[in-house]
PQR file of N, CA, C, O and H, with PARSE charges and radii, in Angstrom:
ATOM      1  N   MET A   1     187.050 105.701-127.207 -0.4000 1.5000
ATOM      2  CA  MET A   1     185.929 106.607-127.228 -0.0000 2.0000
ATOM      3  C   MET A   1     186.162 107.784-126.278  0.5500 1.7000
ATOM      4  O   MET A   1     186.062 108.932-126.713 -0.5500 1.4000
ATOM      5  N   ASN A   2     186.458 107.553-125.045 -0.4000 1.5000
ATOM      6  CA  ASN A   2     186.816 108.558-124.049 -0.0000 2.0000
ATOM      7  C   ASN A   2     185.872 109.754-124.031  0.5500 1.7000
ATOM      8  O   ASN A   2     186.297 110.891-124.241 -0.5500 1.4000
ATOM      9  H   ASN A   2     186.540 106.621-124.692  0.4000 1.0000
ATOM     10  N   GLU A   3     184.603 109.498-123.783 -0.4000 1.5000
ATOM     11  CA  GLU A   3     183.579 110.528-123.668 -0.0000 2.0000
ATOM     12  C   GLU A   3     183.270 110.751-122.189  0.5500 1.7000
ATOM     13  O   GLU A   3     183.355 109.816-121.392 -0.5500 1.4000
ATOM     14  H   GLU A   3     184.258 108.575-123.613  0.4000 1.0000
ATOM     15  N   SER A   4     182.914 111.977-121.818 -0.4000 1.5000
ATOM     16  CA  SER A   4     182.573 112.294-120.428 -0.0000 2.0000
ATOM     17  C   SER A   4     181.064 112.311-120.231  0.5500 1.7000
ATOM     18  O   SER A   4     180.321 112.816-121.073 -0.5500 1.4000
ATOM     19  H   SER A   4     182.845 112.736-122.465  0.4000 1.0000
ATOM     20  N   PHE A   5     180.621 111.751-119.105 -0.4000 1.5000
ATOM     21  CA  PHE A   5     179.214 111.679-118.755 -0.0000 2.0000
ATOM     22  C   PHE A   5     179.026 112.032-117.292  0.5500 1.7000
ATOM     23  O   PHE A   5     179.828 111.649-116.440 -0.5500 1.4000
ATOM     24  H   PHE A   5     181.225 111.341-118.421  0.4000 1.0000
ATOM     25  N   ASN A   6     177.948 112.774-117.005 -0.4000 1.5000
ATOM     26  CA  ASN A   6     177.531 112.983-115.627 -0.0000 2.0000
ATOM     27  C   ASN A   6     176.624 111.811-115.278  0.5500 1.7000
ATOM     28  O   ASN A   6     175.646 111.548-115.977 -0.5500 1.4000
ATOM     29  H   ASN A   6     177.297 113.085-117.697  0.4000 1.0000
ATOM     30  N   VAL A   7     176.949 111.110-114.197 -0.4000 1.5000
ATOM     31  CA  VAL A   7     176.198 109.914-113.796 -0.0000 2.0000
ATOM     32  C   VAL A   7     175.589 110.168-112.424  0.5500 1.7000
ATOM     33  O   VAL A   7     176.287 110.507-111.468 -0.5500 1.4000
ATOM     34  H   VAL A   7     177.744 111.324-113.629  0.4000 1.0000
ATOM     35  N   TYR A   8     174.263 109.995-112.346 -0.4000 1.5000
ATOM     36  CA  TYR A   8     173.547 110.159-111.085 -0.0000 2.0000
ATOM     37  C   TYR A   8     172.686 108.926-110.880  0.5500 1.7000
ATOM     38  O   TYR A   8     171.854 108.590-111.723 -0.5500 1.4000
ATOM     39  H   TYR A   8     173.696 109.720-113.122  0.4000 1.0000
ATOM     40  N   ILE A   9     172.891 108.252-109.754 -0.4000 1.5000
ATOM     41  CA  ILE A   9     172.102 107.056-109.433 -0.0000 2.0000
ATOM     42  C   ILE A   9     171.648 107.164-107.985  0.5500 1.7000
ATOM     43  O   ILE A   9     172.437 107.443-107.082 -0.5500 1.4000
ATOM     44  H   ILE A   9     173.567 108.524-109.069  0.4000 1.0000
ATOM     45  N   GLU A  10     170.347 106.935-107.790 -0.4000 1.5000
ATOM     46  CA  GLU A  10     169.824 106.893-106.424 -0.0000 2.0000
ATOM     47  C   GLU A  10     168.924 105.678-106.279  0.5500 1.7000
ATOM     48  O   GLU A  10     168.326 105.208-107.248 -0.5500 1.4000
ATOM     49  H   GLU A  10     169.706 106.708-108.523  0.4000 1.0000
ATOM     50  N   ASP A  11     168.837 105.173-105.043 -0.4000 1.5000
ATOM     51  CA  ASP A  11     167.911 104.067-104.798 -0.0000 2.0000
ATOM     52  C   ASP A  11     166.515 104.651-104.626  0.5500 1.7000
ATOM     53  O   ASP A  11     166.353 105.871-104.588 -0.5500 1.4000
ATOM     54  H   ASP A  11     169.323 105.555-104.256  0.4000 1.0000
ATOM     55  N   MET A  12     165.520 103.800-104.524 -0.4000 1.5000
ATOM     56  CA  MET A  12     164.141 104.261-104.461 -0.0000 2.0000
ATOM     57  C   MET A  12     163.810 104.955-103.142  0.5500 1.7000
ATOM     58  O   MET A  12     162.749 105.562-102.998 -0.5500 1.4000
ATOM     59  H   MET A  12     165.652 102.809-104.556  0.4000 1.0000
ATOM     60  N   GLY A  13     164.729 104.860-102.182 -0.4000 1.5000
ATOM     61  CA  GLY A  13     164.573 105.595-100.928 -0.0000 2.0000
ATOM     62  C   GLY A  13     165.153 106.996-101.002  0.5500 1.7000
ATOM     63  O   GLY A  13     165.102 107.750-100.031 -0.5500 1.4000
ATOM     64  H   GLY A  13     165.591 104.367-102.299  0.4000 1.0000
ATOM     65  N   GLY A  14     165.713 107.347-102.176 -0.4000 1.5000
ATOM     66  CA  GLY A  14     166.288 108.675-102.358 -0.0000 2.0000
ATOM     67  C   GLY A  14     167.742 108.791-101.940  0.5500 1.7000
ATOM     68  O   GLY A  14     168.301 109.888-101.947 -0.5500 1.4000
ATOM     69  H   GLY A  14     165.755 106.734-102.965  0.4000 1.0000
ATOM     70  N   ASN A  15     168.368 107.666-101.574 -0.4000 1.5000
ATOM     71  CA  ASN A  15     169.779 107.681-101.186 -0.0000 2.0000
ATOM     72  C   ASN A  15     170.655 107.727-102.436  0.5500 1.7000
ATOM     73  O   ASN A  15     170.518 106.890-103.328 -0.5500 1.4000
ATOM     74  H   ASN A  15     167.914 106.775-101.569  0.4000 1.0000
ATOM     75  N   VAL A  16     171.549 108.704-102.495 -0.4000 1.5000
ATOM     76  CA  VAL A  16     172.416 108.857-103.658 -0.0000 2.0000
ATOM     77  C   VAL A  16     173.523 107.804-103.596  0.5500 1.7000
ATOM     78  O   VAL A  16     174.242 107.700-102.602 -0.5500 1.4000
ATOM     79  H   VAL A  16     171.661 109.384-101.771  0.4000 1.0000
ATOM     80  N   ILE A  17     173.648 107.032-104.664 -0.4000 1.5000
ATOM     81  CA  ILE A  17     174.663 105.989-104.765 -0.0000 2.0000
ATOM     82  C   ILE A  17     175.867 106.504-105.547  0.5500 1.7000
ATOM     83  O   ILE A  17     177.010 106.288-105.144 -0.5500 1.4000
ATOM     84  H   ILE A  17     173.064 107.116-105.471  0.4000 1.0000
ATOM     85  N   ILE A  18     175.616 107.180-106.654 -0.4000 1.5000
ATOM     86  CA  ILE A  18     176.685 107.767-107.477 -0.0000 2.0000
ATOM     87  C   ILE A  18     176.217 109.136-107.951  0.5500 1.7000
ATOM     88  O   ILE A  18     175.087 109.285-108.416 -0.5500 1.4000
ATOM     89  H   ILE A  18     174.687 107.356-106.982  0.4000 1.0000
ATOM     90  N   ASP A  19     177.085 110.132-107.834 -0.4000 1.5000
ATOM     91  CA  ASP A  19     176.851 111.470-108.379 -0.0000 2.0000
ATOM     92  C   ASP A  19     178.221 111.976-108.801  0.5500 1.7000
ATOM     93  O   ASP A  19     178.914 112.634-108.024 -0.5500 1.4000
ATOM     94  H   ASP A  19     178.003 110.011-107.457  0.4000 1.0000
ATOM     95  N   ASP A  20     178.611 111.666-110.038 -0.4000 1.5000
ATOM     96  CA  ASP A  20     179.987 111.901-110.453 -0.0000 2.0000
ATOM     97  C   ASP A  20     180.058 112.070-111.970  0.5500 1.7000
ATOM     98  O   ASP A  20     179.160 111.643-112.697 -0.5500 1.4000
ATOM     99  H   ASP A  20     178.049 111.132-110.669  0.4000 1.0000
ATOM    100  N   THR A  21     181.123 112.690-112.429 -0.4000 1.5000
ATOM    101  CA  THR A  21     181.420 112.733-113.853 -0.0000 2.0000
ATOM    102  C   THR A  21     182.376 111.594-114.142  0.5500 1.7000
ATOM    103  O   THR A  21     183.395 111.445-113.468 -0.5500 1.4000
ATOM    104  H   THR A  21     181.852 113.037-111.839  0.4000 1.0000
ATOM    105  N   MET A  22     182.047 110.786-115.150 -0.4000 1.5000
ATOM    106  CA  MET A  22     182.854 109.621-115.475 -0.0000 2.0000
ATOM    107  C   MET A  22     183.236 109.673-116.951  0.5500 1.7000
ATOM    108  O   MET A  22     182.537 110.272-117.768 -0.5500 1.4000
ATOM    109  H   MET A  22     181.219 110.907-115.698  0.4000 1.0000
ATOM    110  N   GLU A  23     184.350 109.038-117.273 -0.4000 1.5000
ATOM    111  CA  GLU A  23     184.811 108.969-118.659 -0.0000 2.0000
ATOM    112  C   GLU A  23     184.818 107.522-119.115  0.5500 1.7000
ATOM    113  O   GLU A  23     185.269 106.635-118.391 -0.5500 1.4000
ATOM    114  H   GLU A  23     184.917 108.551-116.610  0.4000 1.0000
ATOM    115  N   THR A  24     184.313 107.288-120.325 -0.4000 1.5000
ATOM    116  CA  THR A  24     184.309 105.932-120.858 -0.0000 2.0000
ATOM    117  C   THR A  24     185.703 105.555-121.338  0.5500 1.7000
ATOM    118  O   THR A  24     186.451 106.411-121.811 -0.5500 1.4000
ATOM    119  H   THR A  24     183.946 108.009-120.914  0.4000 1.0000
ATOM    120  N   PRO A  25     186.056 104.282-121.220 -0.5600 1.5000
ATOM    121  CA  PRO A  25     187.292 103.806-121.837  0.2800 2.0000
ATOM    122  C   PRO A  25     187.076 103.665-123.354  0.5500 1.7000
ATOM    123  O   PRO A  25     186.025 104.044-123.870 -0.5500 1.4000
ATOM    124  N   ALA A  26     188.038 103.139-124.038 -0.4000 1.5000
ATOM    125  CA  ALA A  26     187.991 103.005-125.495 -0.0000 2.0000
ATOM    126  C   ALA A  26     186.780 102.209-125.990  0.5500 1.7000
ATOM    127  O   ALA A  26     186.321 102.428-127.112 -0.5500 1.4000
ATOM    128  H   ALA A  26     188.893 102.831-123.619  0.4000 1.0000
ATOM    129  N   ASN A  27     186.250 101.282-125.165 -0.4000 1.5000
ATOM    130  CA  ASN A  27     185.116 100.465-125.612 -0.0000 2.0000
ATOM    131  C   ASN A  27     183.775 101.210-125.544  0.5500 1.7000
ATOM    132  O   ASN A  27     182.770 100.699-126.037 -0.5500 1.4000
ATOM    133  H   ASN A  27     186.623 101.104-124.254  0.4000 1.0000
ATOM    134  N   GLY A  28     183.742 102.408-124.943 -0.4000 1.5000
ATOM    135  CA  GLY A  28     182.536 103.209-124.906 -0.0000 2.0000
ATOM    136  C   GLY A  28     181.538 102.856-123.822  0.5500 1.7000
ATOM    137  O   GLY A  28     180.462 103.453-123.776 -0.5500 1.4000
ATOM    138  H   GLY A  28     184.559 102.823-124.543  0.4000 1.0000
ATOM    139  N   PHE A  29     181.850 101.906-122.943 -0.4000 1.5000
ATOM    140  CA  PHE A  29     180.940 101.481-121.881 -0.0000 2.0000
ATOM    141  C   PHE A  29     181.327 102.112-120.555  0.5500 1.7000
ATOM    142  O   PHE A  29     182.508 102.327-120.285 -0.5500 1.4000
ATOM    143  H   PHE A  29     182.724 101.421-122.980  0.4000 1.0000
ATOM    144  N   LEU A  30     180.330 102.410-119.726 -0.4000 1.5000
ATOM    145  CA  LEU A  30     180.586 102.807-118.345 -0.0000 2.0000
ATOM    146  C   LEU A  30     180.483 101.557-117.482  0.5500 1.7000
ATOM    147  O   LEU A  30     179.552 100.767-117.638 -0.5500 1.4000
ATOM    148  H   LEU A  30     179.370 102.236-119.946  0.4000 1.0000
ATOM    149  N   ASP A  31     181.421 101.378-116.588 -0.4000 1.5000
ATOM    150  CA  ASP A  31     181.445 100.225-115.694 -0.0000 2.0000
ATOM    151  C   ASP A  31     180.939 100.675-114.334  0.5500 1.7000
ATOM    152  O   ASP A  31     181.647 101.369-113.604 -0.5500 1.4000
ATOM    153  H   ASP A  31     182.178 102.020-116.461  0.4000 1.0000
ATOM    154  N   LEU A  32     179.711 100.281-113.989 -0.4000 1.5000
ATOM    155  CA  LEU A  32     179.087 100.696-112.733 -0.0000 2.0000
ATOM    156  C   LEU A  32     178.767  99.473-111.888  0.5500 1.7000
ATOM    157  O   LEU A  32     178.281  98.464-112.399 -0.5500 1.4000
ATOM    158  H   LEU A  32     179.137  99.717-114.582  0.4000 1.0000
ATOM    159  N   TRP A  33     179.039  99.568-110.607 -0.4000 1.5000
ATOM    160  CA  TRP A  33     178.693  98.495-109.675 -0.0000 2.0000
ATOM    161  C   TRP A  33     177.692  99.043-108.678  0.5500 1.7000
ATOM    162  O   TRP A  33     177.937 100.065-108.037 -0.5500 1.4000
ATOM    163  H   TRP A  33     179.434 100.388-110.192  0.4000 1.0000
ATOM    164  N   LEU A  34     176.557  98.356-108.547 -0.4000 1.5000
ATOM    165  CA  LEU A  34     175.504  98.791-107.640 -0.0000 2.0000
ATOM    166  C   LEU A  34     175.236  97.709-106.605  0.5500 1.7000
ATOM    167  O   LEU A  34     175.366  96.522-106.904 -0.5500 1.4000
ATOM    168  H   LEU A  34     176.358  97.526-109.067  0.4000 1.0000
ATOM    169  N   PRO A  35     174.861  98.107-105.379 -0.5600 1.5000
ATOM    170  CA  PRO A  35     174.523  97.111-104.350  0.2800 2.0000
ATOM    171  C   PRO A  35     173.366  96.224-104.798  0.5500 1.7000
ATOM    172  O   PRO A  35     172.466  96.663-105.512 -0.5500 1.4000
ATOM    173  N   ARG A  36     173.410  94.969-104.364 -0.4000 1.5000
ATOM    174  CA  ARG A  36     172.387  93.983-104.714 -0.0000 2.0000
ATOM    175  C   ARG A  36     171.050  94.282-104.043  0.5500 1.7000
ATOM    176  O   ARG A  36     170.956  95.030-103.070 -0.5500 1.4000
ATOM    177  H   ARG A  36     174.142  94.612-103.783  0.4000 1.0000
ATOM    178  N   ASP A  37     170.031  93.666-104.610 -0.4000 1.5000
ATOM    179  CA  ASP A  37     168.687  93.620-104.031 -0.0000 2.0000
ATOM    180  C   ASP A  37     168.060  94.992-103.812  0.5500 1.7000
ATOM    181  O   ASP A  37     167.576  95.309-102.726 -0.5500 1.4000
ATOM    182  H   ASP A  37     170.107  93.058-105.401  0.4000 1.0000
ATOM    183  N   ASN A  38     168.083  95.799-104.875 -0.4000 1.5000
ATOM    184  CA  ASN A  38     167.456  97.111-104.774 -0.0000 2.0000
ATOM    185  C   ASN A  38     167.045  97.583-106.171  0.5500 1.7000
ATOM    186  O   ASN A  38     167.467  97.028-107.186 -0.5500 1.4000
ATOM    187  H   ASN A  38     168.477  95.542-105.758  0.4000 1.0000
ATOM    188  N   ASN A  39     166.217  98.613-106.192 -0.4000 1.5000
ATOM    189  CA  ASN A  39     165.830  99.286-107.428 -0.0000 2.0000
ATOM    190  C   ASN A  39     166.499 100.649-107.447  0.5500 1.7000
ATOM    191  O   ASN A  39     166.679 101.276-106.403 -0.5500 1.4000
ATOM    192  H   ASN A  39     165.874  99.064-105.368  0.4000 1.0000
ATOM    193  N   TYR A  40     166.871 101.108-108.646 -0.4000 1.5000
ATOM    194  CA  TYR A  40     167.608 102.358-108.777 -0.0000 2.0000
ATOM    195  C   TYR A  40     167.058 103.206-109.910  0.5500 1.7000
ATOM    196  O   TYR A  40     166.568 102.689-110.914 -0.5500 1.4000
ATOM    197  H   TYR A  40     166.725 100.599-109.494  0.4000 1.0000
ATOM    198  N   ARG A  41     167.148 104.517-109.731 -0.4000 1.5000
ATOM    199  CA  ARG A  41     166.871 105.477-110.805 -0.0000 2.0000
ATOM    200  C   ARG A  41     168.226 105.943-111.304  0.5500 1.7000
ATOM    201  O   ARG A  41     169.050 106.424-110.527 -0.5500 1.4000
ATOM    202  H   ARG A  41     167.546 104.937-108.915  0.4000 1.0000
ATOM    203  N   VAL A  42     168.454 105.799-112.600 -0.4000 1.5000
ATOM    204  CA  VAL A  42     169.742 106.111-113.216 -0.0000 2.0000
ATOM    205  C   VAL A  42     169.558 107.237-114.225  0.5500 1.7000
ATOM    206  O   VAL A  42     168.705 107.157-115.109 -0.5500 1.4000
ATOM    207  H   VAL A  42     167.785 105.407-113.231  0.4000 1.0000
ATOM    208  N   VAL A  43     170.364 108.287-114.086 -0.4000 1.5000
ATOM    209  CA  VAL A  43     170.350 109.395-115.035 -0.0000 2.0000
ATOM    210  C   VAL A  43     171.779 109.562-115.543  0.5500 1.7000
ATOM    211  O   VAL A  43     172.704 109.771-114.759 -0.5500 1.4000
ATOM    212  H   VAL A  43     171.057 108.352-113.368  0.4000 1.0000
ATOM    213  N   ILE A  44     171.951 109.470-116.854 -0.4000 1.5000
ATOM    214  CA  ILE A  44     173.271 109.645-117.466 -0.0000 2.0000
ATOM    215  C   ILE A  44     173.153 110.774-118.485  0.5500 1.7000
ATOM    216  O   ILE A  44     172.336 110.718-119.404 -0.5500 1.4000
ATOM    217  H   ILE A  44     171.200 109.300-117.491  0.4000 1.0000
ATOM    218  N   GLU A  45     173.977 111.789-118.305 -0.4000 1.5000
ATOM    219  CA  GLU A  45     173.955 112.954-119.181 -0.0000 2.0000
ATOM    220  C   GLU A  45     175.287 113.065-119.898  0.5500 1.7000
ATOM    221  O   GLU A  45     176.341 113.124-119.264 -0.5500 1.4000
ATOM    222  H   GLU A  45     174.640 111.834-117.558  0.4000 1.0000
ATOM    223  N   HIS A  46     175.238 113.092-121.216 -0.4000 1.5000
ATOM    224  CA  HIS A  46     176.455 113.328-121.993 -0.0000 2.0000
ATOM    225  C   HIS A  46     176.830 114.778-121.761  0.5500 1.7000
ATOM    226  O   HIS A  46     176.006 115.670-121.960 -0.5500 1.4000
ATOM    227  H   HIS A  46     174.383 113.044-121.731  0.4000 1.0000
ATOM    228  N   VAL A  47     178.064 115.026-121.342 -0.4000 1.5000
ATOM    229  CA  VAL A  47     178.486 116.386-121.034 -0.0000 2.0000
ATOM    230  C   VAL A  47     178.270 117.259-122.273  0.5500 1.7000
ATOM    231  O   VAL A  47     178.875 117.040-123.322 -0.5500 1.4000
ATOM    232  H   VAL A  47     178.734 114.301-121.180  0.4000 1.0000
ATOM    233  N   GLY A  48     177.400 118.244-122.123 -0.4000 1.5000
ATOM    234  CA  GLY A  48     177.081 119.134-123.230 -0.0000 2.0000
ATOM    235  C   GLY A  48     176.012 118.607-124.159  0.5500 1.7000
ATOM    236  O   GLY A  48     175.863 119.122-125.268 -0.5500 1.4000
ATOM    237  H   GLY A  48     176.908 118.422-121.270  0.4000 1.0000
ATOM    238  N   GLY A  49     175.246 117.578-123.742 -0.4000 1.5000
ATOM    239  CA  GLY A  49     174.273 117.033-124.693 -0.0000 2.0000
ATOM    240  C   GLY A  49     173.106 116.311-124.086  0.5500 1.7000
ATOM    241  O   GLY A  49     172.509 116.770-123.113 -0.5500 1.4000
ATOM    242  H   GLY A  49     175.366 117.159-122.842  0.4000 1.0000
ATOM    243  N   GLU A  50     172.781 115.163-124.674 -0.4000 1.5000
ATOM    244  CA  GLU A  50     171.598 114.361-124.337 -0.0000 2.0000
ATOM    245  C   GLU A  50     171.623 113.800-122.917  0.5500 1.7000
ATOM    246  O   GLU A  50     172.669 113.707-122.276 -0.5500 1.4000
ATOM    247  H   GLU A  50     173.266 114.791-125.465  0.4000 1.0000
ATOM    248  N   THR A  51     170.419 113.428-122.450 -0.4000 1.5000
ATOM    249  CA  THR A  51     170.272 112.773-121.152 -0.0000 2.0000
ATOM    250  C   THR A  51     169.447 111.507-121.321  0.5500 1.7000
ATOM    251  O   THR A  51     168.428 111.501-122.012 -0.5500 1.4000
ATOM    252  H   THR A  51     169.569 113.504-122.972  0.4000 1.0000
ATOM    253  N   LEU A  52     169.898 110.439-120.683 -0.4000 1.5000
ATOM    254  CA  LEU A  52     169.143 109.184-120.633 -0.0000 2.0000
ATOM    255  C   LEU A  52     168.718 108.935-119.195  0.5500 1.7000
ATOM    256  O   LEU A  52     169.466 109.229-118.263 -0.5500 1.4000
ATOM    257  H   LEU A  52     170.725 110.443-120.121  0.4000 1.0000
ATOM    258  N   GLU A  53     167.515 108.391-119.012 -0.4000 1.5000
ATOM    259  CA  GLU A  53     167.044 108.051-117.678 -0.0000 2.0000
ATOM    260  C   GLU A  53     166.383 106.687-117.733  0.5500 1.7000
ATOM    261  O   GLU A  53     165.662 106.370-118.678 -0.5500 1.4000
ATOM    262  H   GLU A  53     166.908 108.152-119.770  0.4000 1.0000
ATOM    263  N   SER A  54     166.640 105.874-116.700 -0.4000 1.5000
ATOM    264  CA  SER A  54     166.068 104.540-116.662 -0.0000 2.0000
ATOM    265  C   SER A  54     165.984 104.067-115.215  0.5500 1.7000
ATOM    266  O   SER A  54     166.625 104.629-114.327 -0.5500 1.4000
ATOM    267  H   SER A  54     167.226 106.131-115.931  0.4000 1.0000
ATOM    268  N   GLU A  55     165.187 103.031-114.991 -0.4000 1.5000
ATOM    269  CA  GLU A  55     165.166 102.348-113.701 -0.0000 2.0000
ATOM    270  C   GLU A  55     165.810 100.987-113.893  0.5500 1.7000
ATOM    271  O   GLU A  55     165.529 100.282-114.862 -0.5500 1.4000
ATOM    272  H   GLU A  55     164.666 102.575-115.712  0.4000 1.0000
ATOM    273  N   LEU A  56     166.677 100.628-112.957 -0.4000 1.5000
ATOM    274  CA  LEU A  56     167.360  99.335-112.976 -0.0000 2.0000
ATOM    275  C   LEU A  56     167.157  98.649-111.644  0.5500 1.7000
ATOM    276  O   LEU A  56     166.918  99.305-110.630 -0.5500 1.4000
ATOM    277  H   LEU A  56     166.906 101.201-112.170  0.4000 1.0000
ATOM    278  N   SER A  57     167.253  97.324-111.643 -0.4000 1.5000
ATOM    279  CA  SER A  57     167.189  96.571-110.393 -0.0000 2.0000
ATOM    280  C   SER A  57     168.346  95.584-110.340  0.5500 1.7000
ATOM    281  O   SER A  57     168.902  95.186-111.364 -0.5500 1.4000
ATOM    282  H   SER A  57     167.448  96.792-112.467  0.4000 1.0000
ATOM    283  N   THR A  58     168.687  95.203-109.119 -0.4000 1.5000
ATOM    284  CA  THR A  58     169.840  94.313-108.921 -0.0000 2.0000
ATOM    285  C   THR A  58     169.460  93.079-108.093  0.5500 1.7000
ATOM    286  O   THR A  58     170.234  92.613-107.256 -0.5500 1.4000
ATOM    287  H   THR A  58     168.236  95.527-108.288  0.4000 1.0000
ATOM    288  N   PHE A  59     168.265  92.566-108.343 -0.4000 1.5000
ATOM    289  CA  PHE A  59     167.830  91.369-107.639 -0.0000 2.0000
ATOM    290  C   PHE A  59     168.339  90.128-108.377  0.5500 1.7000
ATOM    291  O   PHE A  59     168.725  90.199-109.544 -0.5500 1.4000
ATOM    292  H   PHE A  59     167.636  92.944-109.023  0.4000 1.0000
ATOM    293  N   GLU A  60     168.332  89.004-107.685 -0.4000 1.5000
ATOM    294  CA  GLU A  60     168.767  87.756-108.300 -0.0000 2.0000
ATOM    295  C   GLU A  60     167.958  87.511-109.572  0.5500 1.7000
ATOM    296  O   GLU A  60     166.732  87.619-109.567 -0.5500 1.4000
ATOM    297  H   GLU A  60     168.019  88.945-106.738  0.4000 1.0000
ATOM    298  N   GLY A  61     168.646  87.186-110.646 -0.4000 1.5000
ATOM    299  CA  GLY A  61     167.998  86.943-111.918 -0.0000 2.0000
ATOM    300  C   GLY A  61     167.945  88.167-112.828  0.5500 1.7000
ATOM    301  O   GLY A  61     167.654  88.041-114.017 -0.5500 1.4000
ATOM    302  H   GLY A  61     169.642  87.099-110.650  0.4000 1.0000
ATOM    303  N   ASP A  62     168.226  89.354-112.277 -0.4000 1.5000
ATOM    304  CA  ASP A  62     168.270  90.558-113.113 -0.0000 2.0000
ATOM    305  C   ASP A  62     169.539  90.551-113.954  0.5500 1.7000
ATOM    306  O   ASP A  62     170.554  89.988-113.543 -0.5500 1.4000
ATOM    307  H   ASP A  62     168.462  89.456-111.310  0.4000 1.0000
ATOM    308  N   PRO A  63     169.490  91.175-115.132 -0.5600 1.5000
ATOM    309  CA  PRO A  63     170.695  91.229-115.969  0.2800 2.0000
ATOM    310  C   PRO A  63     171.805  92.018-115.281  0.5500 1.7000
ATOM    311  O   PRO A  63     171.545  92.987-114.568 -0.5500 1.4000
ATOM    312  N   THR A  64     173.027  91.593-115.504 -0.4000 1.5000
ATOM    313  CA  THR A  64     174.175  92.272-114.901 -0.0000 2.0000
ATOM    314  C   THR A  64     174.910  93.151-115.903  0.5500 1.7000
ATOM    315  O   THR A  64     175.806  93.906-115.527 -0.5500 1.4000
ATOM    316  H   THR A  64     173.238  90.806-116.084  0.4000 1.0000
ATOM    317  N   CYS A  65     174.543  93.061-117.154 -0.4000 1.5000
ATOM    318  CA  CYS A  65     175.138  93.906-118.191 -0.0000 2.0000
ATOM    319  C   CYS A  65     173.985  94.593-118.924  0.5500 1.7000
ATOM    320  O   CYS A  65     173.227  93.948-119.649 -0.5500 1.4000
ATOM    321  H   CYS A  65     173.815  92.448-117.460  0.4000 1.0000
ATOM    322  N   ILE A  66     173.862  95.895-118.730 -0.4000 1.5000
ATOM    323  CA  ILE A  66     172.767  96.655-119.331 -0.0000 2.0000
ATOM    324  C   ILE A  66     173.302  97.379-120.563  0.5500 1.7000
ATOM    325  O   ILE A  66     174.206  98.209-120.461 -0.5500 1.4000
ATOM    326  H   ILE A  66     174.477  96.419-118.141  0.4000 1.0000
ATOM    327  N   THR A  67     172.743  97.063-121.717 -0.4000 1.5000
ATOM    328  CA  THR A  67     173.199  97.696-122.949 -0.0000 2.0000
ATOM    329  C   THR A  67     172.066  98.462-123.638  0.5500 1.7000
ATOM    330  O   THR A  67     172.206  98.881-124.787 -0.5500 1.4000
ATOM    331  H   THR A  67     172.008  96.389-121.800  0.4000 1.0000
ATOM    332  N   THR A  68     170.951  98.644-122.938 -0.4000 1.5000
ATOM    333  CA  THR A  68     169.802  99.297-123.544 -0.0000 2.0000
ATOM    334  C   THR A  68     169.841 100.821-123.402  0.5500 1.7000
ATOM    335  O   THR A  68     169.083 101.516-124.078 -0.5500 1.4000
ATOM    336  H   THR A  68     170.837  98.304-122.004  0.4000 1.0000
ATOM    337  N   MET A  69     170.700 101.346-122.545 -0.4000 1.5000
ATOM    338  CA  MET A  69     170.846 102.788-122.401 -0.0000 2.0000
ATOM    339  C   MET A  69     171.971 103.221-123.353  0.5500 1.7000
ATOM    340  O   MET A  69     173.153 103.090-123.034 -0.5500 1.4000
ATOM    341  H   MET A  69     171.316 100.781-121.996  0.4000 1.0000
ATOM    342  N   GLN A  70     171.586 103.734-124.512 -0.4000 1.5000
ATOM    343  CA  GLN A  70     172.583 104.069-125.532 -0.0000 2.0000
ATOM    344  C   GLN A  70     172.363 105.474-126.059  0.5500 1.7000
ATOM    345  O   GLN A  70     171.232 105.886-126.319 -0.5500 1.4000
ATOM    346  H   GLN A  70     170.626 103.841-124.771  0.4000 1.0000
ATOM    347  N   PHE A  71     173.451 106.198-126.211 -0.4000 1.5000
ATOM    348  CA  PHE A  71     173.427 107.486-126.899 -0.0000 2.0000
ATOM    349  C   PHE A  71     173.703 107.211-128.366  0.5500 1.7000
ATOM    350  O   PHE A  71     174.663 106.511-128.691 -0.5500 1.4000
ATOM    351  H   PHE A  71     174.369 105.864-125.999  0.4000 1.0000
ATOM    352  N   MET A  72     172.896 107.738-129.244 -0.4000 1.5000
ATOM    353  CA  MET A  72     173.072 107.501-130.675 -0.0000 2.0000
ATOM    354  C   MET A  72     173.614 108.737-131.354  0.5500 1.7000
ATOM    355  O   MET A  72     173.830 108.731-132.566 -0.5500 1.4000
ATOM    356  H   MET A  72     172.116 108.306-128.981  0.4000 1.0000
TER
END
């Protein structure tokens, strides 16, 4: 797939965790690792196109593979 995305993630305290342009591998997924036990605001922008925004959390019991943020 090899698509480029601008990825911006901050915790609820406003601390920036990721602010970078990333490229997907052939499987089309972005591999992101976030610190445990926090809530995050995630903004992913397809370079030259759509933007997705979501809130994620990394507490015990939260999903570790998020597939609900999809560009169609």
